[in-house]
VOROMAR-489789 format. One record per residue (C-alpha): x, z, y; residue in one letter. Coordinates in steps of 0.5 Angstrom, whole numbers, plus 2048, in hexadecimal, padded with zeros to 3 digits. Each point is the difference from the previous one (the first is absolute). Last residue first. Layout:
VOROMAR-489789
XZYA ...
This chain:
VOROMAR-489789
7A385394CD 7FF8007F9G 8038067FCV 805804805Y 8068037FDN 802806804E 806800803E 8088027FEE 804801806P 8047FA802L 8077FF7FCL 807804802E 8057FC803A 800803807Y 8048067FFD 8057FB7FCA 8027FE807S 804806801N 7FF804807R 804802806E 8007F8802K 7F9800800P 7FD7FB7FCV 7FB7FB803P 7F98007FDA 7FF7FA7FCY 8008057FAK 7FA804803G 7FE7FD807K 8037FA804K 7F97FE803F 8007F97FDY 8038027FAA 7FC8067FFE 7FA7FB801L 8027FB7FBM 8028067FBE 7F9802801R 7FC7F97FFA 8047FF7FAV 7FE8077FDP 7F97FE802G 7FF7FA7FCA 8008027F9A 7FD8077FFS 7FC800807S 7FE7F97FFG 7FE8007F8G 8017FC7FAK 8067FC803G 7FE7F97FDF 8037FD806E 802805805I 7FE7FF807F 804804806V 7FD7FF807A 803802806L 7FF803808A 806802804I 801802807S 7FA805801P 7FE802807E 804807801K 7FE807801G 8038027F9P 8057FA7FEL 7FC7FA7FDG 7FD7FD7FAA 7FC7FB7FCF 7FD7FF7F9A 7FD7FC7FBL 8018017F8F 7FE7FB7FBW 8008007F9G 7FD7FB7FBH 7FC8027FAD 8037FE7F9D 7FE7FA7FCG 7FC7F9801H 7F9803803P 804804806N 7FD805804Q 804802806A 803807801T 800802808G 804805804T 7FF801807K 805803805G 801804807Y 807803801V 802804806E 8078027FFL 804806800G 7FF8027F8E 7FE7FA7FCI 7F97FF7FDK 8017FA7FCV 7FF8027F9R 7F9803803R 7FC7FA801A 7FB8027FBT 7FE805804G 802807804N 8057FE805D 8007F87FFV 7F97FF7FFT 7FF805806H 8047FC804K 7FC7FA7FEL 7FA803802A 802802807K 8037FA802F 7FA7FD7FEL 7FB805804M 8057FE806D 7FF7F97FFY 7F9800800T 800805806E 8037FA804S 7FB7FB7FEQ 8027FA7FCL 8027FA804D 8047FD7FAA 8057FC804H 8027F97FEQ 8077FC7FFL 804805804V 8077FC801E 806804801T 8067FB800K 8067FE7FCG 8057FA801I 804802806Q 8067FB801E 806803801T 8067FC803K 8078027FDG 8027F8801T 8037FF7F9Q 7FE8067FCN 7F97FF802S 7FB806800V 7F97FF7FDL 7FB806802K 7FB8047FDE 7FD7FD7F9V 7FB8047FCY 7F97FF803Y 7FA8037FFP 7FA7FD804R 7FD806803Y 7F98037FFV 7FF805805N 7FA8057FFG 803807800R 8077FF7FFS 8008037FAA 7FA7FD7FEI 8037F9801A 8078027FDA 7FC8027F9A 7FC7F9801F 8077FD801Q 8028047FAA 7FA7FE7FCL 8017F8802K 8078017FEL 7FE8037F8P 7FB7FA800T 7F9800800V 7FA7FF7FCL 7F8802800L 7FC7FD7FBE 7FE8067FCG 804807802Q 802803807G 7FC8067FFI 7FA7FF805A 8007F87FDL 7FF8027F9N 7FA804802L 7FD7FB805T 8017FB7FAD 7FC8047FBG 7FA800805V 8007F87FFF 8017FB805W 7FD7F97FEY 8027F9801T 7FE7FB806K 8087FF801N 7FF802807R 7FC8067FDA 8068027FBR 8057FF806R 7FD804805T 7FF8067FAP 807802800G 8077FF7FDY 8057FD803L 8067FD7FCN 8077FF800G 8047FC805A 8067FE7FCK 8077FF803E 8037FA7FDG 8057FF806P 803806804L 7FE800808D 7FC8067FFI 7F97FF802G 7FC8057FCT 7FC7FB7FDQ 7F9801800R 7FB8037FBG 800807804F 8017FF807M 800807802F 7F97FF804M 7FE7FC7FAR 8008067FCE 7FC804805I 7FA7FB800R 8008007F9E 7FF8077FFI 7FA800805A 7FE7FA7FCA 8008047F9P 7FB805802G 800807804I 7FD8047FBQ 8027FD7FAS 807800802A 7FF807801L 7FE8027F9A 8057FC7FDY 805802805F 7FF8087FDY 7FF7FE7F9V 8077FC800D 804807802C 8077FE803S 802807800N 802800807S 7FB7FB802M 7FA8047FDG 803807802D 8007FD807F 7F97FD800F 7FD8067FDD 8008027F8V 7FC8047FCP 8037FF7F8G 8067FC7FFH 7FF7FD7F9I 8057FB7FFG 8017F8800W 7F97FF802C 7FB7FC7FCR 7FB7FB802F 7F98017FCV 7FC7F9800R 7F97FD802P 7FE806805G 807802803S 8018067FCD 807803802Y 8058037FBK 805806800G 7FB805802T 8027FF807C 7FC805805N 7FF7FD807I 802804806K 7FD7FF807R 806802804N 8017F9803L 7F97FF802D 7FF7F9801I 7FC7FE806N 8067FC804G 8007FA7FBE 8077FF802E 8038067FCL 7FC7FD7FAI 8047F9801A 806804801A 8008037FAG 7FE7FA7FCT 8067FD803I 8048067FEI 7FD7FF7F9K 8047FA800F 8068047FDT 7FB8027FBS 8017F97FCA 8047FB804P 7FE7FB7FBP 8067FB7FEY 8047FA803V 8077FF7FFG 8037FA804Q 803804806I 8038067FDA 8007FD7F9L 8057FB802N 8017FC7FAY 8077FD800E 8018037F9N 8067FE7FEI 8037FD7F9K 8087FF802K 8028067FES 7FE7FE7F9K 8057FB800N 806806800P 8057FF806I 8078007FEE 8047FF807E 8057FA801D 7FB7FC804S 7FF806804Y 7F9802801S 7FB7FD805V 7F98007FCF 8028077FDQ 801803806N 7F87FF802P 7FF8067FBN 7F98007FEY 7FA805801A 7FB8027FCP 7FD803804A 7FE7FE807S 803803806A 7FE800807M 803805806A 800802807L 7FC7FA802V 7FE800807A 7F9800802G 802803807T 7FD807800R 7FE8017F9P 8077FF7FDD 7FF7FC7FAL 8028027F8A 7FE7FC7FBV 8018027F8A 7FF7FC7FAA 7FF8007F9G 8038007F9K 8058057FDG 7FA8027FBT 800808802L 805800806S 8077FF800N 8017F9802K 7FA801805L 803807803G 8077FC800E 7FE7FB804E 7FC804805A 805805801A 8057FA802K 7FB7FD805Q 7FF807803V 808801800D 8017F9803F 7FA800806N 7FE7F9800L 7FF7FC807T 8057FB7FEL 8067FD804Y 8037FA7FEL 8077FD802D 8017F9802S 8047FB7FCG 808801800A 8047FA803S 8057FD7FCW 8077FF802K 8037F9800K 8088017FDD 8037F9802E 8067FD7FEI 8028057FBI 8067FD7FDS 8047FD7FAK 7FB8027FAV 8037FC7FAR 7FB7FB7FDG 8057FC7FER 8007FB805Y 801805805D 7FB804803V 7FD802807E 7FB804800L 7FA801805Y 7FC8077FEI 7F9800802G 7FA804803G 7F98017FED 7FB802806R 7FC8067FEG 7F98007FCK 7FC807802L 7FC7FC806E 7FE7FA7FCK 7FF8047FAE 7FB805803F 7FA7FF7FCK 8047FE7FAK 805806800E 7FA805803I 7FC7FE7F9G 8027FB7FBN 8057FA7FFK 805801805G 8057FB800I 8077FF7FCK 8037FA801A 8007FB7F9N 8007FA805L 804802807R 7FC802805Y 8017FD808G 7FA804803L 7FB7FA802Q 8037FA7FCA 8018047FAE 7F9803800R 7FB7FB7FDK 8057FC7FBR 8028077FEW 7FA8037FEE 7FF7F97FCQ 8078017FDE 7FE8077FET 802806803M 8048057FCS 7FD807801G 7FF806804L 7FC806800Y 7FA804803G 801805805L 7F8803800L 8008007F8H 807803800S 7FE806804A 8068047FDL 8017FC7F9I 808800801G 802805805Y 8067FC802P 7FD7F9801Y 8057FB7FFI 8007F9803R 8077FC7FFK 8067FE804T 8067FC800E 8078007FFE 8037FA7FDV 8057FF7FAL 8047F97FFY 8027FC7FAV 8037FA802G 8078017FDP 8008057FAY 805805800Y 7FF804806L 7F87FF7FFQ 8018037F9L 802807804E 7FA800804Q 7FC7FF7FAL 8028067FDA 7FE804805V 7FA7FD802T 7FB8037FBG 801807804K 7FE7FD807A 7FA7FD7FDS 7FE7F97FFL 7FA7FC803N 8027F97FFE 8047FD7FAA 8037F9800L 7FF7FE807P 8027F9801V 8057FD805A 8007F9800K 8047FA7FEG 7FA7FD7FCY 8037FF7F9T 805806801V 7FA805802S 7FB7FD7FAA 8058017FBE 801807802L 7F9801800K 7FF7FD7F9K 8068047FDL 7FD806803L 7FA7FF7FCE 8037FE7FAE 805806800Q 7FA804800S 7FE805806L 800807801H 8057FF805L 8068057FEY 8007FD7F9P 8007F9802A 8057FF805L 8068007FBD 7FD7FB7FCT 7FD7FB806A 807800803L 8037FE7F9R 7FB7FB7FFH 8017FD807L 8088007FFY 7FF7FC7F9L 7FB7FC804P 8057FD805E 7FC800807K 805804803S 7FE803807G 7FC7FD806A 7F98037FDG 800807804L 7FE8047FAY 7FC806803Y 7FF8077FEL 7FA804804S 801807802F 7FB805802A 800806805P 7FA804801A 7FA7FF805N 7FA805802S 7F98017FFA 7FE808800I 804802806E 7FE807802V 7FE800807G 7FB804801D 7FB7FB801A 8027FD7F9T 8067FA801F 8007F97FDV 8077FC801R 8007F9802G 8037FC7FBR 8077FF800P 8037F9801A 8027FB7FAT 8077FD800Q 8017F97FFY 8067FD7FEI 8037FA803I 8067FC7FDQ 8057FC804T 8057FA7FER 7FB7FB7FEN 7FB802806R 8067FE805E 8007F97FDA 7F9800801M 800802807K 8067FB801S 7FB7FB7FEY 7FB801804N 804801806A 8047F97FFH 7F97FC7FER 8017FB806L 807801801V 8058017FAQ 7FB7FE7FBI 7FB7FB803D 8077FD803V 8038007F9L 7FA7FC7FDR 8007FB806L 8077FE7FFA 7FF8007F8I 7F97FB801V 8047FC805A 8068007FBG 7FB7FD7FBA 7FD7FB805I 8077FE801G 8027FF7F9A 7FA7FC7FFL 8017FC805V 8077FE7FEM 7FD7FF7F9M 7FC7FB802T 8057FD805K 8047FF7FAL 7FB7FE7FBR 7FE7FB805W 8087FD801S 8008007F8F 7FA7FC800I 8037FB806I 8067FF7FCK 7FD7FE7FAT 7FC7FB803A 8067FD803S 8048007FAM 7FA7FC7FCS 8007FB805G 8077FF800M 
């Protein structure tokens, strides 16, 4: 009896335990159901919704870039992306067949495509199989998407530069963002990994303003990945448009002139001497930024990816050579006791005592105006010895030589100021030869093409050293609001006597009419100019051309500097480029509007042949 009683007690205990456990399990299930159906209903609803929807993002158009005269030099074009929605068949045979059929049109191997397709079905997400496809390349893909569930073509945009190399060093280019860049930018501006961003120039500097707000297509798909309907088409918003100060024709003339020059290497800068606005800025060799945003189904030679980002216009430093004689001439004029009619006989050499300095030619007796127009070294050697180097350095500092121009571009070099003050500060000697080198713009004196253009503009404006600027305004494509960016700013005024500027204008006009700068003598214009040939111990000499011009009786409205690396001579190498730029600005020669009654072929003739000068 005792044994049976013990057995009953054990059985009863086990039954109660099982009932308690069952109750606990039931309670857990009940709580879980409450959690699913009540507490987390919204979350699970969203998860269920995501299982039957796919989101495909669309890249917004970047803001366009215009020249001052309304030419669009950075724009957008249609591009397509091919997605696999990931909810389709997971059968290996199906995926392999899909990869085989798509590969020829996407310039991808079957193995690469298969990995993307497998990733898509594994995670159930829309995966881009190919991006940035051309409209031409999508014809066959449009047919294939009818036969393969889950394949979907989406229209987006891509950056294009309609004029190729035009202003490439100023515009910059786009490139895919790195993971590190994405982590910095994603939260702020909604970037997606591998998005295209500005890597250089304007594209980089104004990335935030040019970038638009991406859109997206919310698709309802069935269990096989077929698109049933578009739930929502969230439209993109284009970035703000940027208006530059560039003059399209002048920029084009500068680019073509440099490209066709003796060496194809150099820089050309044009400024408005009334404001400091950049009318043109070109550096050669240039590059085509389209190669960084080409369609993925285009064949691009590997060599095209090698570019020269070096912007010679703001980074190249060279002796200004005889263009600096304008400074020396100003110092002579400011002395006030120099007889401008006094003639100095140029025999082709100048004996300084310690050594003999040579002139590039034999000019015979020359006065101030002939000395400037013929760029006679002997004349400036003699007068510089008379007034001393400190007088020249004083004028040099007035025009801010040895300092940056202040343009809002990274990497600008300041060049180098040359004069006795620094030598005295460093307790080193200043020699007679230093004075003579300074007088003709050689020795340790260094400038960039932009600095020389700024100087030309300062002479043209009678002393205003402007900060160059190249952006006029931003216009929002969302609100239509205009933000003025560019402004006129005088950094310093070169306070020379009015008579000094009068004489400089007269001398530079004489140089164009009768001297080494005759290449820019243009009928109907008042042109002022100076040539320069910079000595180069590493090869052929470099060529310079400085000029400014205006309509008769009007103040100068364009000032420029052209530099040809290894060009041998300023007149022969840089002069033709300067002329093309001036004709483009004033609509002269081949740039003049063609009257309806005449044939455009009447304006196709080449410029008249001119004498090839040796030296300047």
